[in-house]
C-alpha positions in Angstrom: 81.4 109.5 91.9 79.3 107.6 94.5 80.7 108.8 97.8 80.2 106.7 101.0 78.2 108.5 103.7 79.4 108.6 107.3 77.8 110.2 110.3 79.8 112.2 112.8 79.7 109.3 115.3 81.2 106.9 112.7 83.8 109.6 111.8 84.7 109.9 115.4 84.9 106.2 115.9 86.7 105.3 112.7 88.6 108.5 111.9 92.0 106.8 111.4 90.5 104.2 109.0 88.5 106.9 107.1 91.5 109.2 106.8 93.7 106.3 105.6 91.1 105.6 103.0 91.0 109.2 102.0 94.7 109.3 101.6 94.3 106.5 99.1 91.8 108.6 97.1 88.4 107.9 98.7 85.9 110.7 99.4 83.2 110.7 102.1 80.1 112.7 102.7 79.9 113.5 106.5 76.4 113.9 107.9 75.0 115.4 111.1 71.6 114.1 112.1 71.3 112.6 108.6 72.0 115.9 106.8 75.1 116.3 104.6 77.5 118.8 106.2 80.9 118.2 104.6 82.9 116.2 102.1 86.2 114.7 103.2 88.5 114.2 100.3 92.2 114.0 99.6 94.2 117.3 99.4 95.3 117.8 95.8 97.9 119.8 94.0 95.1 121.9 92.6 94.1 122.7 96.2 97.6 123.7 97.0 98.0 126.0 94.0 94.6 127.6 94.5 94.8 128.5 98.1 95.9 132.0 99.2 96.7 132.9 102.8 93.3 134.5 103.2 91.6 131.5 101.8 93.7 129.2 104.0 92.6 131.3 107.0 89.0 131.0 105.9 89.4 127.2 105.4 90.9 126.9 108.9 88.0 128.8 110.4 85.6 126.5 108.6 87.5 123.5 109.8 87.4 124.8 113.4 83.6 125.2 113.1 83.3 121.6 111.8 85.5 120.4 114.6 83.3 122.2 117.1 80.2 120.8 115.5 81.6 117.2 115.6 82.6 117.8 119.3 79.1 118.9 120.2 77.5 116.1 118.3 79.8 113.4 119.9 80.1 115.0 123.3 83.7 116.1 122.8 85.5 112.9 122.0 89.1 114.0 121.8 90.3 111.3 119.3 88.5 112.6 116.2 88.9 116.2 117.2 92.7 115.8 117.6 92.9 113.9 114.3 91.2 116.8 112.5 93.5 119.4 114.2 96.5 117.3 113.2 95.3 117.1 109.6 94.8 120.9 109.5 98.3 121.5 110.8 99.8 119.1 108.3 97.9 120.9 105.5 99.3 124.2 106.7 102.8 122.8 106.6 102.3 121.5 103.1 101.0 124.9 101.9 104.1 126.6 103.5 106.3 124.2 101.6 107.5 122.4 104.8 106.5 118.9 103.7 
């Protein structure tokens, strides 16, 4: 699969558009200073089945680190950071069966 590449600035600016695209099945490679740092992809049933509480905590920690890195790289723009936090909270609700 050929994934589109987005820098953190583009992710910050176009987070809503990118997440809508991801919700439709797209995957993106996120770069910082031109270096790949993360893949943004849809949450799947396989992800839900495979994640234990410890793994979820580790994923949340990793997401917090990515949010911090994006904040530093984009001088703390609240829009993309808030979007990522909301996505994390939504993922946690799904994993707890609170859909």
